[in-house]
Backbone as a ProteinNet text record, in pm:
[ID]
protein_1_A
[PRIMARY]
XXXXXXXXXXXXXXXXXXXXXXXXXXXXXXXXXXXXXXXXXXXXXXXXXXXXXXXXXXXXXXXXXXXXXXXXXXXXXXXXXXXXXXXXXXXXXXXXXXXXXXXXXXXXXXXXXXXXXXXXXXXXXXXXXXXXXXXXXXXXXXXXXXXXXXXXXXXXXXXXXXXXXXXXXXXXXXXXXXXXXXXXXXXXXXXXXXXXXXXXXXXXXXXXXXXXXXXXXXXXXXXXXXXXXXXXXXXXXXXXXXXXXXXXXXXXXXXXXXXXXXXXXXXXXXXXXXXXXXXXX
[TERTIARY]
9039.4	8890	8765.7	8688.2	8569.3	8456.1	8353.8	8237.8	8144.9	8160.9	8158.1	8192	8289	8302.7	8223.5	8197.3	8090.9	7947.1	7905.6	7793.9	7785.5	7860.2	7899.1	7882.9	7978.5	7952.5	7803.5	7722.5	7572.8	7478.3	7511.7	7418.3	7337.2	7319	7186.9	7018.2	7064.1	6915.5	6837.3	6930.7	6893.3	6891.8	6932.1	6885.4	6755.8	6702.2	6651.8	6512.2	6545.2	6351	6337.5	6437.7	6418.5	6340	6376.3	6304.4	6198.2	6147	6035	5925.6	5968.3	5919.6	5829.8	5901.5	5849.1	5737.8	5773.1	5661.2	5497.7	5561.7	5437.9	5398	5455.1	5384.2	5252	5323.6	5184	5093.4	5154.1	5022.5	4918	4969.2	4883	4774.9	4854.8	4820.1	4741.9	4679.8	4628.1	4563.3	4571.5	4499.4	4562.9	4654.9	4754.1	4882.1	4927.9	5011.2	5088.1	5095.5	5066.2	5202.5	5242.1	5356.2	5414	5432	5441.2	5599.7	5626.2	5830.4	5835	5701.9	5697.3	5764.3	5648.1	5692.5	5847.5	5883.1	6025.9	6148.5	6119.3	6193.5	6174	6070.8	6059.4	6131.3	6114.3	6152.8	6344	6392.3	6537.9	6567.8	6499.8	6544.4	6559.5	6465.5	6510.4	6641.5	6641.4	6726.8	6908.2	6897.5	7017.4	7070.8	6971.2	6973.3	7002.3	6961.8	6979.3	7121.8	7183.9	7301.3	7409.6	7339.6	7467.9	7481.5	7372.6	7409.9	7461.3	7456.2	7521.8	7699.6	7712.3	7818.7	7952.8	7849.7	7902.5	7926.8	7795.7	7785.9	7951.1	8009.1	8099.4	8226.8	8207.5	8327.9	8361.3	8291.7	8246.6	8328.1	8294.9	8292.3	8396	8520.6	8586.6	8656.7	8740.1	8764.5	8731.3	8589.3	8479.4	8428.8	8472.6	8414.5	8557.6	8638.6	8779.1	8770	8744.5	8721.5	8612.6	8544.5	8417.7	8442.7	8549.2	8556.1	8461.4	8400.9	8303.9	8383.6	8318.4	8406.2	8384	8328.7	8349	8446.6	8442.5	8527	8646.4	8598.1	8663.2	8753.2	8679.9	8757.1	8889.4	8850.8	8946.9	9054.8	9041	9114.7	9091.8	9001.5	8939.8	8958.6	8903.9	8857.6	8912.9	8968.3	8998.9	8892.1	8923.8	8823.4	8805.6	8885.5	8881.5	8800.8	8774.8	8697.5	8540.7	8534.3	8409.4	8372.2	8439.3	8366	8318	8384.6	8364.5	8205.8	8231.2	8105.2	7973.5	8000.9	7883.3	7803.7	7899.6	7856.8	7729.3	7829.9	7751	7600.4	7615.8	7479.3	7413.8	7440.5	7338.4	7302.9	7369.2	7360.2	7232.2	7254.6	7171.4	7057.9	7068.4	6915	6847.8	6885.4	6847.8	6770.9	6853.8	6779	6632.1	6651.8	6519	6406	6431.1	6373.6	6292.3	6442.1	6394	6297.8	6265	6170.5	6075.8	6009.8	5888	5837.3	5887.2	5844	5944.1	5876.5	5971	5946.7	5840.5	5781.9	5878.5	5903.7	5960.7	6109.4	6145.4	6312.7	6365.3	6233	6275	6286.5	6168.5	6193.3	6318.2	6359.6	6443.2	6613.2	6579.6	6697.7	6708	6553.5	6589.8	6612.7	6599.6	6646.3	6770.6	6873.1	6996.9	7073.9	6987.7	7088.8	7079.3	6962.6	6916.9	7078.4	7082.5	7182.8	7318.3	7358.2	7490.4	7493.9	7381.9	7382.5	7394.4	7352	7362.9	7479.7	7545.9	7700.1	7798.9	7809.9	7884.8	7872.6	7752.3	7720.9	7635.1	7495.8	7409.8	7418.7	7488	7511.2	7599	7656.6	7734.8	7650.9	7512.7	7401.5	7305	7329.3	7287.6	7094	7044.6	6922.2	6841.1	6873.7	6827.7	6892.8	7033	7044.3	7012.6	6948.4	6898.9	6740.2	6703	6509.9	6593	6701.7	6705.3	6703.2	6793.6	6830.3	6693	6577.2	6452.4	6357.5	6384.3	6289	6340.4	6482.8	6489.6	6410.6	6371.9	6346.6	6138.6	6082.8	5996.4	5971.1	6029.8	6058	6017.1	6072.4	6014.1	5868.6	5754.9	5651.8	5577.7	5615.2	5567.9	5587.5	5737.6	5770	5643.3	5657.6	5539.4	5425	5398	5265.8	5252.7	5349.3	5374.4	5354.1	5419.9	5432.2	5274.6	5159.3	5054.7	4958.9	5003.1	4959.6	4880.7	4879.7	4861.8	4972.8	4943.6	4978.1	4966.3	4844.9	4795.7	4720.3	4746.4	4654.4	4663.7	4590.9	4580.2	4688.9	4602.5	4654.4	4839.6	4879	4987.7	5115.4	5021.6	5053.7	5073.6	4996.5	4996.6	5101.3	5130.7	5230.7	5343.7	5381.2	5503.7	5539.9	5425.1	5477.1	5529.4	5472.1	5516.2	5644.6	5647.6	5868.4	5913.7	5882.4	6013.4	5975.5	5898.2	5926.1	6060.8	5945.9	6064.2	6200.3	6204.9	6345.1	6462.6	6371.7	6415.5	6495.2	6359.4	6417.9	6553.1	6531.7	6645	6770.4	6770.5	6868.4	6956.4	6875.6	6911.9	6980.9	6925	6984.3	7120.6	7115	7246.3	7389.7	7349.5	7410.1	7467.4	7439.1	7516.3	7627.4	7615.7	7706.5	7781.5	7810.1	7897	7925.8	7948.4	8002.7	8121.3	8218.9	8371.5	8381.4	8326	8407.3	8348.1	8177.3	8125.1	8193.4	8301.4	8370.1	8476.3	8522.7	8620.3	8533.8	8441.4	8359.9	8271.9	8317	8237.9	8077.6	8019.5	7884.3	7828.6	7737.4	7609.2	7562.4	7516.6	7467	7343.9	7266.5	7177.4	7304.7	7339.3	7420.8	7544.3	7608.2	7736.7	7738.3	7608.9	7584.2	7525.5	7399.9	7352.7	7353.5	7461.1	7458.2	7345.2	7393.2	7366.8	7187.2	7182	7057.4	6935	7010.4	6919.6	6885.8	7011.9	6908.9	6851.8	6882.3	6752.6	6607.6	6592	6482.8	6411.5	6509	6451.7	6409.1	6492.6	6475.1	6344.2	6308.1	6201.5	6057.7	6077.9	6015.3	5912.7	6055.7	6019.7	5961.8	6032.9	5941	5831.4	5774.5	5661.2	5550.8	5611.6	5532.5	5438.1	5557.8	5528.7	5430	5473.1	5326	5160.6	5192.7	5055.1	5004.6	5070.2	5078.5	5020.3	5133.5	5057.3	4907.7	4890.4	4743	4608.9	4677.7	4602.8	4457.2	4511.9	4437	4361	4392.5	4270.1	4194	4173.6	4096.7	4003.9	4025.7	3958.9	3881.6	3888.4	3870.4	3931.7	4028.1	4100.6	4166.4	4190.2	4258.2	4164.5	4246.2	4186.1	4256.1	4225.5	4271.4	4412.2	4535.4	4567.4	4710	4670.8	4740	4738.9	4583.4	4594.3	4736.9	4686.7	4772.8	4940.7	5038	5094	5152.5	5070	5138.5	5145.4	5031.8	5038	5153.4	5200.3	5318.4	5448.6	5462.6	5537.7	5554.7	5422.2	5401.9	5451.3	5434.3	5504.6	5665.5	5696.9	5882.5	5901.1	5829.8	5889.3	5855.6	5740.7	5726.7	5865.3	5890	6000.9	6109.6	6155.7	6286.7	6306.1	6149.7	6244.9	6205.8	6149.1	6165.4	6303.5	6335.9	6491	6596	6580.2	6687.5	6691.9	6606.5	6544.5	6581.8	6624.8	6651.5	6795.3	6834	6981	7059.7	7139.9	7190.2	7315.4	7395.7	7479.7	7471.6	7656.6	7647.4	7597	7626.3	7569.1	7431.9	7325.5	7212.2	7114.2	7227.5	7201.1	7193.9	7309.3	7329.6	7212.6	7198.3	7075.1	6945.6	6905.5	6812.7	6823.9	6891.7	6891.6	6899.1	6967.2	6872.2	6748.6	6711.8	6567.4	6454.4	6514.5	6390.3	6428.6	6543.2	6493.8	6445.8	6440.7	6316.3	6189.4	6173.8	6048.8	5999	6044.6	6063.7	6037.9	6060.4	6062.5	5960.3	5868.2	5771.7	5677.6	5691.3	5606.5	5531.4	5667.6	5622.8	5607.9	5578.7	5519	5343	5324.9	5192.6	5139.6	5221.3	5165.2	5126.8	5245.7	5195.6	5075.2	5116.4	4948	4804.6	4821.6	4701.2	4667.8	4798.5	4765.2	4712.4	4770.6	4676.1	4566.7	4566.8	4428.8	4297.7	4376.4	4278.4	4188.2
13618.6	13699.6	13614.7	13660.5	13566	13591.9	13508.5	13485.3	13561.5	13697.9	13835.3	13911.8	13880.5	14026.2	13993.1	13862.9	13833.9	13914	13845.1	13914.5	14103.5	14113.2	14303.2	14310	14278.7	14298.9	14288.9	14156.8	14150.9	14291.6	14362.7	14431.6	14410.6	14291.3	14209	14307	14419.8	14473.6	14523.8	14605.2	14559.4	14451.5	14357	14251.9	14165	14204.1	14115.4	14182.5	14317.4	14378.8	14406.5	14319	14347.2	14158.9	14040.3	13965.2	14006.8	14071.1	14066.6	14138.8	14224.4	14301.6	14186.3	14099.5	14017.3	13939.7	13915.9	13838.4	13995.9	14086	14175.3	14211.3	14146.2	14201.4	14079.5	13894.6	13763.6	13832.8	13877.3	13901.5	13972.9	14121.2	14180.1	14162.5	14091	14068.6	13900.9	13858.7	13693.1	13769	13844	13829.9	13744.8	13645.8	13554.3	13558.2	13493.5	13412.4	13215.8	13235	13064.9	13006.3	12928.1	12886.7	12803.7	12789.6	12679.5	12691.9	12603.4	12645.5	12784	12803.6	12922.4	13010.3	13052.5	13190.2	13160.7	13078.7	13069.6	13063.7	13031.3	13044.8	13225.3	13286.9	13389.5	13514	13467	13545.9	13544.9	13428.8	13372.9	13466.6	13447.7	13517.2	13678.7	13739.8	13872.5	13905.8	13817.8	13799	13812.3	13707.2	13681.6	13797.9	13835.3	13884.3	14053	14100.7	14210.6	14212.6	14104.6	14066.2	14040.1	14014.3	13999.3	14187	14249.2	14397.8	14476.9	14417.6	14537.5	14466.3	14343	14323.9	14321.1	14369.8	14464.9	14619	14653.1	14774.6	14836.4	14716.1	14734.9	14722.3	14670.7	14629.2	14709.7	14792.3	14899.1	15030.4	15009.8	15191.3	15139	15101.3	15058.2	15207	15271.4	15391.6	15500.7	15482.9	15606.8	15554.5	15429.2	15403	15443.2	15424.7	15502.7	15627	15702.8	15825.3	15898.2	15841.7	15857	15797.6	15762.5	15696.1	15580.3	15525.9	15397.2	15294.3	15187.9	15110.4	14965.4	14949.9	14866.2	14718.5	14597.9	14506.6	14554.4	14585.4	14598.4	14729.4	14839.5	14936.4	14969.6	14862	14878.8	14769.6	14715.2	14569.7	14450.9	14424.5	14315	14191.6	14237.4	14136.6	14176.5	14067.5	14147.7	14138.2	14225.5	14222.7	14105.4	14048.7	13878.5	13816.9	13745.9	13678	13783.7	13918	13926	13919.5	13968.3	13881.5	13757.8	13637.6	13494.4	13469.1	13570.6	13564.5	13643.1	13730.7	13780.1	13680.6	13671.9	13501.9	13398.7	13387.5	13251.5	13308.8	13451.4	13468.5	13520	13568.7	13582.9	13437.3	13362.6	13191	13197.2	13186.3	13116.4	13182.9	13341.4	13384.8	13355	13350.7	13290.4	13156.3	13084.3	12963.5	12905.6	13035.5	13033.1	13073.4	13176.1	13294.4	13167.7	13071.4	12949	12879.9	12824.6	12710.3	12735.6	12903.2	12969.6	12944.3	12936.2	12994.2	13096.3	13095.4	13164.3	13344.1	13357.8	13516.7	13586.2	13450.4	13511.1	13536.8	13426	13471	13562.9	13592.9	13712.3	13874.2	13838.8	13954.9	13942.8	13793.8	13847.3	13874.9	13840.3	13891.2	14043.5	14109.9	14242.8	14326.4	14267.4	14291.8	14283.3	14169.4	14232.3	14289.5	14272.5	14366.2	14446.9	14538	14677.8	14710.3	14634.1	14643.9	14641.5	14571.6	14554.5	14720.2	14769.5	14860.7	14987.5	15008.9	15106.1	15132.2	14953.7	14975.3	15064.8	14997.7	15020.2	15142.9	15171.1	15331.1	15426.3	15358.9	15434.3	15536.4	15515.6	15560.5	15691	15723.4	15858.9	15970.1	15921.2	15951.3	16078.2	16082.3	16113.7	16083	16177.4	16142.9	15998.1	15989.2	15866	15764.5	15757.5	15653.8	15633.4	15738.5	15730.6	15688.9	15682.8	15614.3	15499.4	15452.6	15311.7	15206.5	15287.7	15199.5	15185.6	15325.7	15263.6	15241.8	15158.4	15074.7	14969.7	14889.5	14799.9	14808.8	14848.6	14870.6	14854.8	14862.5	14837.3	14719.9	14666.2	14556.8	14405.8	14389.2	14306.5	14255.4	14403.8	14418.7	14335.3	14362.7	14325.6	14162.9	14144.1	14008	13940.3	13970.9	13900.6	13839.5	13980.2	13956.4	13843.3	13830	13714.9	13632.4	13605.8	13488.4	13447.8	13488.1	13453.4	13458.5	13508.9	13484.9	13682.2	13737.1	13868.4	14011.7	14002.6	14095.1	14243.8	14280.7	14420.3	14414.9	14459.6	14504.1	14616.4	14727	14839.8	14902.2	14808	14847.9	14803.1	14678.3	14671.2	14753	14850.7	14915.3	15072.4	15086.5	15221.3	15244.2	15038.4	15038	15060.7	15040.1	14996.6	15133.6	15202.1	15360.7	15426.7	15401.3	15468.3	15434.1	15304.8	15247.5	15305.6	15358.7	15403.5	15584.2	15611.3	15742.3	15789	15710.6	15723.4	15703.8	15581.3	15518.6	15658.3	15701.9	15808.4	15904.9	15938.5	16053.7	16032	15897.9	15816.2	15863.9	15793	15839.5	15924.9	16049	16186.6	16282.9	16203.5	16258.5	16222.2	16063.3	16010.7	16093.7	16139	16205.9	16307.8	16385.7	16489.8	16446.9	16273.8	16183.2	16176.1	16197.3	16115.5	16184.4	16322	16406.7	16437.5	16420.6	16400.3	16261.7	16162.5	16018.5	15972.8	16041.6	16064.6	16158.5	16197.8	16324.2	16218.2	16105.4	16063.8	15972.1	15932.7	15846.5	15956.4	16078.1	16188.9	16186.1	16115.4	16086.1	16200.8	16221.5	16349.8	16366.4	16343.9	16381.4	16534.4	16496.7	16687.3	16761.4	16680.7	16733.1	16829	16704.9	16775.4	16857.9	16858.4	16944	17051.8	17088.4	17145.9	17217.7	17133.8	17190.1	17111.3	17088.4	17009.1	17081.7	17227	17242.8	17213.7	17243.1	17151.2	17019.4	16926.5	16788.7	16819.6	16835	16879.4	16865.2	16960.4	17035.3	16955.9	16851.4	16775.9	16624.8	16573.5	16427.7	16486.2	16610.5	16649.2	16638.2	16675.2	16687.3	16525.1	16433.2	16314.8	16255.3	16240.9	16179	16203.6	16343.1	16380.2	16369.1	16316.2	16251.8	16147.2	16051	15928.5	15923.5	16039.5	16042.9	16017.8	16113.9	16137.4	16011.3	15959.5	15825.1	15682.7	15724.4	15611.8	15663.2	15743.5	15799.4	15738.2	15719.5	15709.2	15598.8	15465.4	15372	15391.6	15516.8	15518.1	15573.5	15726.1	15831.4	15732.9	15611.1	15534.5	15402.7	15392.7	15297.5	15148	15151.8	15016.1	14929.3	15017.5	14937.9	14953.9	14874.5	14844.1	14961.8	14908.2	15034.1	14967.7	14877.4	14815	14905.6	14934.9	15035.2	15160.3	15204.4	15321.8	15372.5	15263.7	15337.1	15351.9	15213.1	15192.8	15302.4	15322.9	15399.3	15504.8	15574.9	15738.8	15763.8	15650	15655.9	15668.2	15611.1	15629.9	15727	15807.1	15935.7	16024.7	16048.9	16077.5	16108.2	15974	15977.1	16039.9	16037.7	16079.3	16265.5	16285.6	16456.9	16487.1	16406.9	16472.6	16510.1	16335.2	16378.3	16453.9	16483.2	16604.4	16726.7	16733.9	16888.2	16859.2	16800.2	16770.8	16795.9	16737.8	16795.5	16878.7	16948.6	17099.9	17248.5	17178.7	17262.3	17237	17126.3	17109	17040.1	17096.7	16990.6	16942.7	16965.1	16877.2	16749.6	16696.7	16564.5	16471.8	16462.4	16394.3	16418.1	16525.1	16528.3	16436.4	16442.7	16366.6	16181.8	16198	16076.5	15983.3	16061	16036.2	16011	16104.7	16113.2	15964.6	15959.6	15820.6	15749.7	15708.1	15588.1	15575.7	15736.8	15701.2	15706.5	15695.6	15650.2	15532.7	15455	15286.2	15248.4	15285.2	15290.4	15248.1	15385	15431.9	15344.2	15292.6	15234.7	15063.3	15044.1	14880.9	14875.2	15016.8	15026	14982	15075.5	15082.8	14963.1	14888.5	14728.7	14654.7	14640	14581	14646.9	14737.1	14796.5	14748	14718.9	14697.5	14556.8	14417.5	14270.9	14276.1	14344.2	14347.6	14384.3	14424.6	14504.7	14380.8	14357.4	14231.2	14078.5	14038	13961.6	13969.3	14065.4	14112.6	14189.5	14230.6	14270.9	14456.4
14421.8	14394.4	14402.7	14494	14554.3	14461.4	14515	14465.3	14462.4	14595.1	14599.3	14499.3	14423.5	14279.6	14206.9	14134.2	14089.9	14097.6	14218.2	14274.6	14241.6	14323.2	14288.5	14167	14028.2	13873.6	13840.5	13854.7	13857.4	13884.7	14001	14098.7	14096.6	14205.1	14258.4	14248.6	14295.2	14332.4	14167.1	14059.8	13923.7	13880.8	13879.3	13838.7	13874	14014.5	14119.6	14051.1	14040.6	14007.4	13830.8	13762.6	13630.2	13653.4	13715.9	13701.5	13792.4	13873.4	13949.3	13853.3	13755.9	13691.5	13565.9	13537.4	13436.2	13518.8	13648.6	13738	13748.1	13755	13765.6	13621.9	13485.3	13383.2	13342.9	13414.5	13426.6	13473.4	13670.2	13746.4	13695.5	13631.6	13581.6	13490	13368.2	13258.9	13328.2	13342.1	13370.4	13474.6	13619.9	13768	13802.8	13799.6	13854.8	13824.9	13953.2	13880.4	13909.4	13827.1	13815.7	13886.5	13918.4	14005.8	13895	13799.7	13687.9	13641	13545.8	13509	13402.6	13340.8	13311.8	13392.8	13496.6	13590.1	13612.4	13676.3	13684.4	13588.4	13436.7	13331	13300.4	13334	13267.9	13375.7	13512	13650.3	13579.9	13543.1	13542.2	13382.3	13317.3	13156.3	13220.6	13284.4	13314.2	13403.8	13523.4	13595.9	13497.5	13427.5	13380.9	13270.6	13149.4	13105.7	13165.4	13221.1	13355.4	13370.2	13462	13466.7	13384.4	13243.6	13129.3	13066.9	13139	13061.9	13186.2	13293.7	13432.1	13389.4	13379	13319.7	13224.3	13091.8	12928.7	12999.8	13108.8	13103.1	13182.9	13253.3	13358.6	13245.4	13132.8	13026	12995.2	12940.6	12870.5	12877	13034.1	13129.4	13245.4	13238.3	13325.6	13374.9	13216.4	13257.8	13319.5	13246.2	13335	13471.8	13520.5	13625.3	13716.1	13682.3	13762	13793.1	13718.6	13668.3	13780.1	13785.8	13849	13987.3	14025	14196.2	14217.5	14141.5	14144.6	14211.1	14296.8	14355.2	14291.9	14168.2	14124.7	14056.8	14006.4	14059.7	13914.1	13827.7	13686.2	13695.3	13774.8	13764.1	13919.6	14013	14085	14067	13917.3	13955	13993.6	14060.1	14165.8	14059	13940.5	13873.3	13692.6	13654	13482.9	13403.2	13285.5	13201.2	13117.6	13106.3	13051.1	13104.6	13231.8	13282.7	13301.2	13311.3	13322.7	13196.5	13059.3	12916.9	12899.8	12937.8	12957.6	13039.8	13137	13335.5	13218.5	13112.8	13043.3	12952	12892.8	12777.9	12850.1	13000.6	13045.3	13088.4	13130.8	13200.3	13039.2	12919.5	12818.2	12769.2	12775.7	12728.5	12813.4	12935	13059.8	13049.8	13000.2	12992.6	12845.8	12736.9	12614.1	12635.7	12713.3	12673.7	12785.7	12899	12991.1	12906.2	12752.3	12755.4	12643	12567.3	12484.9	12480.1	12627.1	12689.7	12672	12712.5	12689	12564.3	12482.5	12343.5	12226.2	12105.3	12028.2	12050	12062.3	12071	12211.2	12311.7	12432.1	12386.2	12291.6	12300.7	12169.2	12144.7	12054.3	12127.5	12189.6	12318.5	12361.3	12428.1	12518.1	12393.5	12293	12241.7	12200.8	12154.4	12194.5	12310.3	12412.1	12487	12535.5	12536.3	12491.2	12405.2	12286.3	12172.8	12203.2	12287.1	12320.3	12442.7	12526.8	12611.5	12467.7	12425.5	12372.6	12306.4	12238.1	12169	12252	12368.6	12439.5	12511	12511.5	12582.6	12485.7	12384.2	12304.4	12197.4	12194.1	12113.8	12182.2	12151.6	12209	12313.9	12455.6	12590.3	12600.9	12428.4	12396.2	12331.6	12319.6	12256	12357.2	12439	12577	12577.2	12575.5	12617.9	12539.4	12445.3	12341.1	12442.2	12501	12547	12664.9	12771.5	12885.9	12863.5	12727.6	12654	12697.4	12585	12584.3	12709.5	12821.9	12956	13028.6	12993.7	13075.9	13002.1	12860.4	12781.5	12805.1	12859.1	12917.7	13054.4	13113.1	13242.3	13199.6	13079	13029.9	12979.8	12895.1	12817.3	12916	13031.1	13108	13155.7	13116.8	13172.8	13020.5	12929.1	12788.7	12779.7	12794.8	12823.2	12922.5	13044.1	13116.1	13087.6	13045.7	12916.1	12813.4	12730.2	12631.1	12695.5	12816.3	12874.4	12903.7	12957.7	12962.6	12809.8	12742.5	12600.9	12568.3	12653.5	12643.4	12555.1	12411.5	12380.2	12420.2	12419.6	12470.3	12619.7	12698.5	12834.9	12858.4	12845.9	12875.4	13014.6	13137.7	13286.2	13295.8	13183	13186.2	13105.8	12995.2	12930.5	13015.4	13097.3	13161.1	13238.1	13346.2	13438.7	13323.4	13232.5	13178	13135.7	13064.8	13026.2	13154.2	13313.7	13400.3	13470	13432.9	13503.2	13370.8	13236	13143.1	13211.6	13220.2	13231.9	13364.2	13483.4	13573.8	13551.4	13490.5	13447.5	13347.5	13298.3	13203.5	13296	13386.8	13479.3	13569.4	13626.3	13701.3	13628.4	13483.9	13435.6	13378.6	13354.2	13338.6	13469.2	13576.8	13714.2	13749.9	13689.4	13713.1	13642.8	13547.2	13466.8	13514.3	13618.3	13723.2	13818.3	13834.4	13916.6	13843.8	13758.7	13635.6	13518.5	13540.3	13414	13372.5	13517.6	13500.1	13397.5	13441.8	13325.1	13226.6	13241.1	13089.2	12977.1	13016.6	12908.3	12869.7	12945.5	12871.9	12763.9	12761.1	12635.9	12573.7	12583.2	12534.2	12521.2	12651.3	12650.5	12621.6	12564.7	12602.9	12650.7	12776.7	12895.6	12872.5	12940.8	12933.9	13019.3	13146.9	13241	13182.6	13101.5	13040.9	12889.3	12836.2	12762.7	12786.1	12864.1	12896.9	13071.4	13143.2	13230.3	13362.2	13477.4	13577.8	13629.5	13616.8	13601.3	13515.8	13381.4	13255.7	13356.1	13354.2	13393.1	13509.8	13598.9	13691.8	13678.2	13586.8	13579.5	13491.5	13343.6	13256.2	13364	13433.2	13552.8	13584.4	13651.7	13735.4	13675.8	13544.2	13479.8	13430.1	13389.6	13384.7	13490.9	13586.9	13719.4	13731.2	13712.8	13740.8	13663.1	13518	13404.2	13462.9	13504.5	13571.2	13717.2	13712.6	13857.4	13781.7	13699.1	13677.2	13579.4	13511.3	13432.6	13526.1	13619	13785.2	13806.3	13804.8	13818.9	13739.9	13606.2	13504.7	13566.5	13585.8	13613.7	13734.5	13799.8	13902.6	13870.2	13782.9	13769.6	13677.5	13612.4	13508.9	13581	13718.1	13791.5	13751.4	13739.6	13701.8	13812.2	13907.8	14025.6	14161.9	14316.3	14382.8	14492.9	14590.3	14712.8	14770.7	14716.7	14760.4	14667	14502	14436	14474.8	14501.5	14529.7	14707.3	14760.6	14913.3	14807.9	14758.8	14737.5	14605.7	14519.9	14409.2	14520.6	14567.7	14622.3	14695.5	14758.3	14881.5	14758.4	14657.5	14540	14488.3	14460.1	14427.3	14485.2	14601.3	14679.2	14721.1	14724.5	14741.4	14571	14467.8	14330.2	14349.3	14386.6	14440.8	14483.1	14620.8	14697.6	14612.7	14534.6	14507.8	14418.8	14287.3	14163.5	14258.8	14361.5	14483.5	14522.2	14521.4	14589.6	14471.6	14349.4	14262.7	14223.8	14201.5	14167.7	14281.4	14414.5	14513.3	14495.5	14504.6	14474.2	14403.8	14334.9	14154.3	14174.4	14345.9	14351.6	14351	14306	14254	14418.2	14567	14635.9	14660.8	14642	14583.6	14480.2	14390.3	14262.2	14310.8	14356.6	14395.5	14486.8	14625	14647.6	14597.3	14505.6	14411.1	14366.1	14313	14225.1	14291.7	14415.1	14525.8	14532.3	14561.2	14647.4	14501	14405.9	14281.8	14240.7	14261.5	14294	14422.5	14526.9	14612.7	14563.9	14512	14456.4	14347.3	14274.2	14153.1	14197.5	14347.8	14386.8	14452.6	14539.6	14574	14482.5	14382.1	14240.1	14210	14170.8	14143.3	14236	14338.5	14470.6	14439.9	14430.9	14400.4	14307.2	14166.6	14055.7	14052.7	14138.5	14150.3	14244.3	14323.2	14432.3	14343.9	14247.5	14179.4	14077.6	14009.2	13936.8	14001.3	14140.2	14258.8	14310.3	14346	14478	14355.1	14215.7	14136.6	14205.2
[MASK]
+++++++++++++++++++++++++++++++++++++++++++++++++++++++++++++++++++++++++++++++++++++++++++++++++++++++++++++++++++++++++++++++++++++++++++++++++++++++++++++++++++++++++++++++++++++++++++++++++++++++++++++++++++++++++++++++++++++++++++++++++++++++++++++++++++++++++++++++++++++++++

């Protein structure tokens, strides 16, 4: 077993993106991104707790991933579950230590983030749409966390961005359910795709994507953002409109996989627009 197995287990794009979302929260809330130990600690908190979440997701879903044909380290037997549990504990400890270095309030948020991840993987995932919302909420918490790092508890622009990320996240999770129907049956996960069918899931996913487009434009209409935000979020919105049309037109698993990947790329571009708005105004 190589270091690559551990790297694949944490799903680097997800972990890197959530760490980056913390930086977005800091930049938007303070209109700057100070290069301090707090900044690094905030990023590493988001990264390590997300990595922990990815590992425990694979632990709980070994059989589901096998049924779905996922080439994950645990599902293929490349790594044992026991070793993965030890790795998860190390990642969680690292995330909590870094959050503790920045204060009690940030430690509390990190504990909520980690607890939500554990609850989702243990039981909430089986609830379907509420489980999808829990995953999306975990994409939203880093924005709030970043704001707390710079002492901002409420920031209208940051809250609008967090809501946009939440809605896009729910849409992605709903569409993802189309690709995982067989495996989800093993845990009786009541996704919309399983309970109502792929067509219904495509409609719900598209609705959430389009709501995200609407909320992303609110800062534009109220004059809170500059040219860079308008351009990058405009491109992001076009991506999500395209993805909505695609999944409504074609509800196959192949299409859903493409939409799931496209949504992640769109969210990354959106994060870039968010942070540049925070830095450039």
